[in-house]
LUMTI-328380 format. One record per residue: residue in one letter; x, y, z of N, C-alpha, C in turn. Coordinates in steps of 0.05 Angstrom, whole numbers, plus 5000, padded with zeros to 4 digits. Layout:
REM LUMTI-328380
AXYZXYZXYZ;...
REM end
This chain:
REM LUMTI-328380
X077578111078075177921084072577941091;X072078181083068678261078068478191049;X069978241035069678161007069577861004;X071177691016071477401009068977281019;X068277371041065877211055063077311038;X062877551030060877661008060677500984;X062977440971063177300950062577030953;X063476850972063076610972059776550983;X058576770994056076761001054376710974;X054876840949054376850922052177080920;X050376980899048177150887049177480886;X051477470872052777780874051077990861;X049377900843047778140827045478170843;X044978060868042478120886042578420895;X040178550901040778820908041478830942;X042979020944043279080975041979410979;X039379361002038379621004040079761026;X041180021025042880191039041380281065;X043180251088041580341113043180591120;X041480731141042681001148045580911170;X045480711174048180611189050780611172;X049980451143052480421124053580761119;X051980921119052581191106053881361131;X053981271156054881451176058381331182;X059381291159062081221162063781431154;X066481381157068681621155069081541127;X070181771113071481751089074181551090;X074381431066073181471039070381321036;X068881491021065881371020065381390994;X063281240983062781230956060281430951;X058781490971056681680969054081520971;X053381340982051881160981048581340990;X046981290979044381360983042081211003;X041881331029039981131045037081071032;X036580801033034380721020034780620993;X036680680982037480640951038580340947;X037880240930039279880925041479900909;X043279740912045979760894046779420895;X047479350876048179020871050578980891;X050978750902053178630913055378650904;X054978590874057678630860058478920853;X056979110855058279390851059079460878;X058079390900058879450921061579380927;X062179070913064678980919067679130902;X066679220877067979380863068779610879;X066679790888067280040901069079940929;X068779750941070479680965073279600955;X073179440940076379380937077979540921;X076879710898078679870879079180100891;X076680230907077580480919076480560948;X077080320959076680300989074280481003;X071680450991069680560997068580481024;X068980561045067980451072064680451078;X063480601057060380581061059080351048;X060680281025059980031010061079811022;X063179761037063679551053062079511080;X060979711093058979711115056579581097;X055479671079052779621070052879281061;X055379191050055578931046055178771073;X056878831090056978741119053478731131;X052378921136049778941144048078711130;X048478711100046878541086047478231088;X050178211089050777881100050677801129;X049978011142049977961172046877991182;X045177951158042577961160041378231177;X042478461174041878671184043678771211;X045978561218046578631243049678641237;X051478811248054178841238055578651258;X054678631282055578451302055978151291;X054078081273053377801266055677811249;X055777951224057677931213060477981219;X060978101238063978061251064277731263;X062477681270062677371279063577241257;X062477281230062877061208065677141205;X066477391206068777431197071377301217;X070377321243072777161259072576861257;X070576821254070176481250071676421221;X071576551204072776501179076376561177;X076776751195079576851200080676551217;X079276431237080576211251080575941230;X078575931214078675701195081075721174;X082076001172084276001153086876001170;X087276001194089275981215090176261223;X088576421215089376721223088876771258;X090676691272090676671305090976891317;X091577081298092377391313090777571304;X088077511292087077731280084077731298;X083577951304080378031310079378211297;X076878181283075278371267073378491285;X072878761284070978901292070179151277;X070479071249070279301224069879181201;X068179241185067979091156069579231140;X071079461144072279631129075079641142;X075679571165078179661178078479901194;X076280091194076580341203076880361233;X076180111244076580091278078880011281;X080880191282083580151292084380061320;X082380061333082879981366082079671371;X080079621367078879361367079279141342;X079979251315080179101297083079081292;X083978831296086678771302088178551281;X090578581270091578351254094278341251;X095878211241098178231238098878191206;X101878251202102878261170102277901162;X102977741176103077431173100477341171;X098277441184095377341181094377511157;X095077691151093877841121095177711102;X097477641103098577481078097377211073;X096577071103094876791097092376871083;X090877141095088477181080088277201051;X090277371044090577491013091177210999;X092777011004093376820993090976620991;X089576581011086376471010084576590990;X084776870993082477050975082876980949;X086077030938086977040911086276690896;X085776520912084676280899082476270892;X080076480897077276560890077376730867;X076876630841076676780813075677040814;X073677080827072077350824073677530843;X074477470865076377650885078877710864;X080177480854082577580839082177710815;X079977670801079477850781078778170784;X077378190810077078500818079378610824;X081178520840083978600854086078690835;X085878490811088078540785087078770768;X084278860771083179060752084579360758;X085279450731086579730740084179930739;X082479870720080280120717077679940711;X075480070729072779880723070780110718;X068880090695066880250696064280090700;X062480250712059480080719057480260716;X055580150710052880250719052280380746;X050480570749049780690778047280790776;X045680760798042880920799042881240790;X040881320775040881590772040881740794;X041682020793042182170773044982130762;X046681930770049681890763049881700742;X047881500740047881330716050781170708;X052981260715055581090710057381190723;X059581010734061981090747064180970740;X066781140741069280950735070380930758;X071680700768073880660789076380660776;X078380770792081480730784083080580810;X083680320810084480180834086980370847;X086580390869088780470887090880340888;X090980160882094279970880095680110857;X097780290862099280380839100480190828;X101479970843103479770828102579620805;X099479650807098479500780099079640760;X099679930761099780070732102980090734;X104480060752107180150748109579930753;X108579660762110279430762109279200746;X110279120727109278920710109878660731;X107178510724107278210742105578280765;X104778470774103178560796100378440790;X098978300809096278210809094178260832;X095078420849093378480869095178620889;X094478700912091378600924090078890933;X091279070956089279210966091779410983;X090379680983091779851006089879921023;X091080091044089780141063090680351092;X089280491103090480671123088480721139;X089280751163088080871192090081071214;X089281171228091381331244092981151255;X092180901274094480771285095780551262;X094580501240095680191227097280451205;X096980681199099080751183098780701157;X100480731138099780661108100280321106;X098780231093098379941091098379851064;X099579611056099079511027099779201029;X097579071020098578801003098878780978;X100878690971101878650940102078370933;X101178290908101878040898102778090874;X105177980867106878030844107777730832;X108077660804108977460795111477520777;X114077380780115677410763117577140759;X118177040735119776840727118476600737;X115676510739114376270746114476290778;X114976480790114476480820112676710823;X111276650855109276920859109276970889;X109477210898109977320924107877490932;X107177460957105377640968106677830990;X107078040989108378291011106078391025;X107178381050104878591067106078801083;X106179001075107279241092104479341112;X105379431136104179581154105479751165;X103880011175104880261183107480371169;X107180391143109280551126108780811124;X110580971120110281271115110481291083;X111781051074111181051041110980811031;X108580731025108380451019108880400985;X108880630975110180590947112980560941;X114880640964117180580965117480300982;X116580311000116880031019115979751005;X113579770990112579560978113879440958;X115079600939117179490917119679400928;X120079530949122979400960122779130971;X120279150987119778860998119378620980;X118278670964117778500939120778410926;X121778610917124578570900126778350922;X126078440950127578280970126878030971;X124177960971123177680969123977560947;X123877700919124977500896128077460897;X129677680909131977580914133177340927;X131377340949131477060965130876820948;X128776860928128076570917130476540896;X131376770886133476650866136176570877;X136276580903139176490912139476180907;
REM end
């Protein structure tokens, strides 16, 4: 949801100046430097490919005009507009697993809507992305955390996730034989076993 709102806002090469708040999040983190500026596009790649929570938070502060609470209000308004009636956002990255709540169905609704956006779809379908980075790093290479992009032909997204309460989570989108399926796994001890099994079951239902 953070990525979708940021992309729809536009001006993706505009700089985002990182605040101390953005850097005070738990891992996974990109290692953003307070006071340094990064493009919105770079932070999107970082958030979506390698789940960098500091990048997601920096984007949220930027899009919320300096306020995370204002951004959460945008997230919740967008969720309602999409028909996500059992979702409440209280985190730009999903780390808050006490007040940040959703369901598998709502996440499938979100994924379907987000994948209609060409920029979002291109990013989450990318296996490896190289980008320039402020010195002294100069360049970074991100490898998508979604292993099914590498192991399962036809996979074109979407995102992994994990928190203590939510457990292992995966949204995966796959095409086979002219059909497309979005599967959502929540609280899984093994997303790389359960994800493919869910998608196989879905395509088996289609072929009946």
